[in-house]
C-alpha positions in Angstrom: 0.0 0.0 0.0 1.5 3.3 -1.0 2.3 5.8 1.7 0.0 8.4 0.3 -2.9 6.0 0.7 -2.6 6.1 4.4 -4.9 9.1 4.9 -6.3 10.1 8.2 -9.5 8.4 9.1 -12.6 10.4 10.0 -14.6 8.8 12.8 -18.3 9.4 12.9 -20.1 9.4 16.2 -23.4 7.5 15.8 -25.9 7.3 18.5 -27.8 4.1 19.1 -29.6 2.6 22.1 -28.0 1.8 24.4 -24.5 2.1 22.9 -22.5 4.9 21.3 -21.0 3.5 18.1 -17.9 4.5 16.1 -17.6 4.0 12.3 -14.4 4.5 10.4 -13.3 4.3 6.8 -9.9 2.8 6.5 -7.4 2.3 3.7 -8.0 -0.8 1.6 -5.9 -3.6 3.1 -4.7 -4.8 -0.2 -3.6 -3.3 -3.5 -5.4 -4.6 -6.5 -3.8 -5.5 -9.7 -6.3 -6.5 -12.5 -8.5 -9.4 -11.3 -5.9 -10.4 -8.7 -3.4 -8.9 -6.3 0.3 -8.2 -6.4 2.4 -11.1 -5.4 5.0 -8.6 -4.2 2.6 -7.3 -1.5 0.9 -10.5 -0.7 4.0 -12.6 -0.7 5.9 -10.2 1.5 3.1 -10.2 4.0 2.8 -14.0 4.0 6.5 -14.4 4.2 6.8 -12.2 7.3 3.7 -13.6 8.8 5.1 -17.2 8.6 8.7 -16.4 9.5 8.2 -14.2 12.5 4.6 -14.4 13.6 3.1 -17.7 14.6 5.2 -18.9 17.4 2.6 -19.9 20.0 5.1 -20.7 22.7 5.7 -16.9 22.9 2.6 -15.4 21.4 0.5 -13.0 23.4 2.1 -13.6 26.8 1.1 -10.7 28.9 2.4 -9.7 32.3 0.6 -6.7 33.6 0.1 -6.9 37.4 -3.1 -8.7 38.2 -4.0 -9.2 34.6 -2.7 -12.4 32.8 -3.8 -14.3 29.8 -2.7 -15.8 26.5 -3.7 -14.4 23.1 -2.5 -14.2 19.5 -1.6 -11.1 17.6 0.4 -9.5 14.9 4.2 -9.8 14.4 6.8 -10.0 11.7 10.1 -8.6 10.8 10.7 -5.5 8.7 8.7 -2.3 8.5 6.8 -2.4 5.2 4.9 0.6 4.0 2.8 -1.5 1.7 2.0 -4.3 4.1 -1.6 -5.4 3.8 -2.7 -5.3 7.4 -5.5 -2.7 7.9 -4.8 0.4 9.9 -6.8 2.7 12.1 -6.0 6.3 13.1 -6.9 7.5 16.6 -6.1 10.6 18.6 -4.4 10.2 21.9 -4.0 12.7 24.7 -5.0 16.3 25.5 -4.2 18.0 23.1 -4.8 15.0 20.9 -2.0 13.6 18.8 -2.8 11.3 15.8 -1.4 7.8 15.9 -1.8 5.0 13.3 -2.3 1.5 14.7 -2.6 -2.0 13.2 -6.2 -3.2 13.4 -5.9 -6.7 15.0 -8.8 -9.1 15.7 -6.6 -11.7 17.5 -5.0 -9.7 20.3 -6.3 -7.7 23.2 -3.8 -5.0 24.1 -4.1 -1.4 22.8 -0.6 0.1 22.8 1.5 2.8 21.2 5.2 3.7 21.3 5.8 6.3 24.0 8.6 8.9 24.5 11.2 8.4 25.7 11.4 5.4 23.5 14.4 3.3 24.6 14.3 0.7 21.8 11.6 1.4 19.2 10.7 0.8 15.6 10.3 3.4 12.8 6.8 4.9 12.7 5.0 7.6 10.7 4.6 10.8 12.5 5.8 11.8 16.0 6.0 9.3 18.9 3.4 10.1 21.6 4.9 12.0 24.5 2.9 11.5 27.7 4.5 14.5 29.4 2.8 16.8 27.0 -0.8 15.5 27.7 -3.0 16.9 30.4 -5.0 13.7 30.7 -2.2 11.0 31.0 -2.0 8.9 34.1 0.6 6.2 34.8 -0.7 3.1 36.4 2.8 2.0 37.5 2.3 -1.5 36.2 4.9 -2.9 33.9 3.9 -5.2 31.0 5.6 -7.5 28.5 3.4 -8.6 25.5 4.8 -11.0 22.9 3.6 -11.6 19.5 6.3 -14.0 18.4 9.8 -14.9 19.2 10.9 -11.7 17.4 8.1 -9.3 17.9 7.0 -7.8 21.2 6.1 -4.6 23.1 7.3 -3.8 26.6 6.5 -0.8 28.8 4.0 0.3 31.4 0.2 0.5 31.6 -1.4 3.9 31.7 -4.8 5.6 31.1 -5.4 8.3 28.6 -8.1 10.1 26.6 -8.6 8.7 23.0 -10.2 10.8 20.3 -12.3 9.2 17.5 -13.5 12.0 15.3 -15.8 14.2 17.3 -15.9 11.7 20.2 -13.5 11.6 23.1 -13.3 8.7 25.5 -11.5 9.2 28.8 -9.6 6.8 31.0 -8.8 4.2 28.4 -6.2 1.7 29.6 -3.4 1.2 27.1 0.2 0.1 26.9 2.9 2.8 26.7 5.6 0.9 24.9 9.2 2.0 25.5 10.9 -1.1 24.1 9.3 -2.6 21.0 10.5 -4.9 18.3 8.9 -6.5 15.2 6.9 -5.6 12.2 4.4 -2.8 12.8 4.3 -1.5 9.2 5.5 2.0 9.9 2.7 2.5 12.5 2.8 3.4 16.3 1.4 0.2 17.7 -1.6 -2.1 17.7 -5.3 -1.8 18.6 -6.4 -5.2 19.8 -10.1 -6.0 19.4 -9.8 -9.6 20.8 -12.2 -11.2 23.3 -9.8 -12.5 25.9 -9.1 -9.8 28.4 -10.2 -6.7 30.3 -7.8 -4.4 28.5 -9.4 -5.2 25.1 -10.8 -1.9 23.6 -14.1 -3.7 23.1 -14.3 -4.6 26.8 -13.3 -1.1 27.9 -16.0 0.5 25.7 -18.7 -2.0 26.8 -19.3 -3.1 23.2 -20.5 -6.6 22.4 -20.3 -6.3 18.6 -18.1 -4.9 15.8 -17.8 -5.3 12.1 -15.6 -4.5 9.1 -15.5 -4.7 5.4 -12.2 -4.9 3.6 -12.5 -3.7 0.0 -10.8 -5.2 -3.1 -10.5 -1.6 -4.4 -7.2 0.1 -3.7 -8.9 3.5 -3.3 -8.3 5.2 0.1 -11.3 4.9 2.4 -12.9 2.0 0.5 -12.8 -0.2 3.6 -14.4 0.4 6.9 -14.6 -0.7 10.5 -17.6 -0.2 12.8 -17.6 -0.6 16.6 -20.7 -1.1 18.6 -24.3 -0.7 17.5 -23.5 0.8 14.1 -22.1 -2.6 12.9 -25.3 -3.8 11.3 -25.5 -6.0 8.3 -26.4 -4.2 5.0 -29.9 -4.1 3.9 -29.2 -4.9 0.3 -31.4 -8.1 -0.2 -28.2 -10.2 0.1 -28.6 -12.8 2.7 -26.1 -13.1 5.5 -24.8 -16.4 6.8 -24.0 -16.9 10.5 -21.9 -19.5 12.2 -21.3 -20.0 15.9 -18.0 -18.9 17.5 -16.0 -21.8 19.0 -13.7 -21.5 22.0 -10.0 -22.2 21.9 -8.4 -23.3 25.2 -5.1 -21.5 24.4 -5.8 -18.6 22.1 -8.6 -17.1 24.2 -8.4 -13.7 22.4 -9.2 -15.2 19.0 -12.5 -15.5 17.3 -12.7 -19.1 16.0 -15.2 -20.6 13.6 -15.5 -24.2 12.5 -15.0 -25.2 9.0 -16.8 -28.5 8.0 -16.1 -28.7 4.3 -14.8 -27.0 1.2 -16.3 -27.1 -2.3 -14.0 -26.5 -5.3 -16.1 -25.9 -8.3 -18.7 -28.6 -8.0 -16.6 -31.0 -5.9 -16.9 -31.0 -2.1 -14.2 -32.3 0.2 -14.2 -32.8 4.0 -12.4 -30.4 6.4 -10.0 -31.5 9.1 -9.3 -35.0 7.9 -10.8 -38.3 9.0 -9.6 -38.0 12.6 -11.0 -34.5 13.2 -14.6 -35.7 13.5 -16.0 -32.2 14.0 -14.3 -30.2 11.2 -11.5 -27.7 11.5 -11.4 -24.6 13.8 -10.1 -21.5 12.1 -9.2 -18.2 13.8 -10.3 -15.0 11.9 -7.1 -12.9 11.7 -7.3 -9.4 10.2 -3.5 -9.2 10.0 -3.0 -12.4 7.9 -3.4 -12.2 4.1 -3.4 -16.0 3.7 -5.9 -18.6 4.7 -4.1 -21.4 6.4 -5.5 -24.9 6.5 -4.4 -28.2 8.0 -2.3 -30.5 5.7 -5.1 -32.9 5.1 -7.7 -30.4 4.1 -5.2 -28.4 2.0 -4.1 -31.4 0.1 -7.6 -32.1 -1.1 -8.2 -28.5 -2.1 -4.9 -28.3 -3.9 -5.6 -31.5 -5.8 -9.0 -30.3 -7.0 -7.6 -26.9 -8.1 -4.7 -28.5 -10.1 -7.3 -30.7 -11.8 -9.8 -27.9 -12.5 -7.3 -25.3 -13.7 -5.8 -27.5 -16.4 -4.2 -26.9 -18.9 -2.3 -24.6 -16.6 0.9 -26.2 -15.3 2.4 -25.9 -11.8 5.3 -23.5 -11.7 8.7 -24.7 -10.9 9.3 -23.2 -7.4 13.1 -23.2 -7.9 13.0 -21.3 -11.1 10.7 -18.5 -10.3 9.4 -16.1 -7.6 7.1 -18.6 -6.0 10.0 -19.9 -3.9 10.3 -16.4 -2.3 6.7 -15.5 -1.5 5.9 -18.4 0.8 3.0 -19.8 -1.2 2.6 -23.5 -1.8 1.0 -23.6 -5.2 1.7 -21.4 -8.2 0.8 -21.8 -11.9 2.7 -20.5 -14.8 0.7 -18.3 -17.1 1.3 -17.8 -20.8 4.6 -16.3 -21.9 4.6 -12.5 -21.1 2.3 -12.9 -18.1 -0.8 -11.1 -17.3 -3.1 -13.4 -19.2 -6.1 -15.1 -17.7 -6.1 -19.0 -17.5 -7.8 -20.7 -20.5 -10.8 -21.7 -18.3 -12.2 -19.3 -15.7 -11.1 -20.5 -12.3 -13.9 -22.1 -10.2 -15.4 -20.5 -7.1 -14.4 -22.0 -3.8 -17.0 -22.3 -1.1 -16.1 -22.6 2.6 -18.8 -24.4 4.5 -19.0 -23.5 8.2 -21.0 -25.0 11.1 -24.6 -24.0 11.2 -25.0 -24.0 7.4 -23.1 -20.8 6.8 -21.4 -20.7 3.4 -18.7 -18.2 2.4 -18.2 -18.2 -1.4 -14.7 -17.2 -2.5 -14.4 -15.7 -6.0 -11.1 -16.3 -7.8 -9.9 -12.9 -6.6 -10.4 -14.1 -3.0 -8.0 -17.0 -3.3 -5.8 -16.4 -6.3 -3.1 -13.8 -6.8 -1.9 -13.0 -10.3 1.4 -11.3 -11.0 2.0 -10.1 -14.4 5.8 -9.4 -13.9 6.5 -13.0 -13.0 3.7 -14.6 -15.0 2.5 -16.5 -12.0 -1.0 -17.3 -10.6 -0.7 -18.4 -7.0 -3.1 -19.8 -4.5 -3.3 -17.6 -1.4 -4.2 -20.6 0.8 -1.5 -22.7 2.3 -0.9 -25.6 4.7 1.3 -25.9 7.8 1.1 -27.3 11.3 0.2 -24.1 13.1 -3.2 -22.8 14.1 -5.5 -22.7 11.0 -6.4 -19.2 9.9 -9.2 -17.5 7.9 -7.2 -14.7 6.3 -8.2 -11.2 5.1 -8.0 -12.0 1.3 -10.7 -14.6 1.6 -12.9 -11.9 3.3 -12.5 -9.2 0.8 -15.7 -7.5 -0.1 -17.5 -9.3 2.7 -19.1 -7.6 5.6 -18.0 -9.5 8.7 -20.0 -9.0 11.8 -18.9 -10.3 15.3 -21.8 -10.5 17.7 -20.4 -11.5 21.1 -23.8 -11.4 22.8 -25.2 -14.1 20.4 -21.8 -15.7 20.0 -21.9 -15.8 16.2 -20.0 -14.4 13.3 -21.9 -13.4 10.2 -20.7 -13.1 6.6 -22.4 -11.0 4.0 -21.2 -10.4 0.4 -20.9 -6.6 -0.1 -19.2 -4.0 -2.2 -17.4 -2.3 0.6 -16.4 0.8 -1.4 -20.0 1.4 -2.4 -21.4 1.3 1.2 -21.7 4.8 2.7 
């Protein structure tokens, strides 16, 4: 994502009964290229996500006085201006200073880098200086919060007034990070909207629902996030599908849903393998571009796609860029690149518990790169926690209702919704 696309977000204060709601337009999380998406952006994001991110022996360990829990969150290596994780812009302090934060559905802690920053990563704009705010209060509780073996934030807990457009919310607990390491995409920190702890922004605001819609358009402001009562499904005659959230004993901050099957074209395969019995639990991760499946489910999906995308041939990973982008399956397009496969790729439908179906169009699971002449599957397999990634949910309104314990999916042109 280009730097000039990271425009300030305007929060609208919407009144609903009984909650106050916040709605924000955000930069699109991905940059479009034709019918697909740039392998440079997607591959870089996946590579960092795999290499530095999912180490669950370190992930989300939080030490903050009487608070203690495990969670998952974002991590990685280098600062990348065009990384595809979505961003939010908030104001902090009095007078308010704008800070840009990663929007993360799998962690709880809201934190920003604080001056004096003893060991910090590059960020856009000035680092927040609590000594210049009239509403800052130090809680004198030290914290360490790890996202991976290589990514963490460390500092002290404090309270501050946060500004969201015309609304100001006092006494929000946040982490004032003075030693920080990892990938934060030239941003000041992370806003965690997880469900696992008292310091989650949702818990502090008293909200039991939120939603977002990530657009396939690369136009600034074509994606949005809604917190509280404003996060309603669109009234556009498109039916929404809902599936129950399932609990995870370790990643308590994550929103998990159970995948029971996958249909590739007209062929359905089971999810989770024969030993799973009840399907496959996926965590919905706003910071992950890729969808990650277990090896048994992925092998079946891969086999069907290879068969149905003939006469395209699998690319030789040692002879092209597919070896460097972390993707398991790439096809070589015609010489010169940029051409569509001879047969339109099939839709892929994810079947969730409760009868909820999420239909993935080719743009939701394939990335085409004209420079390398590759068409790559943005699903992959590994032995970590399975993930429903942001590319699969492009142009889908995703609503989290904690009171009803369900997640709803609704196809939607995110850029067209006002």
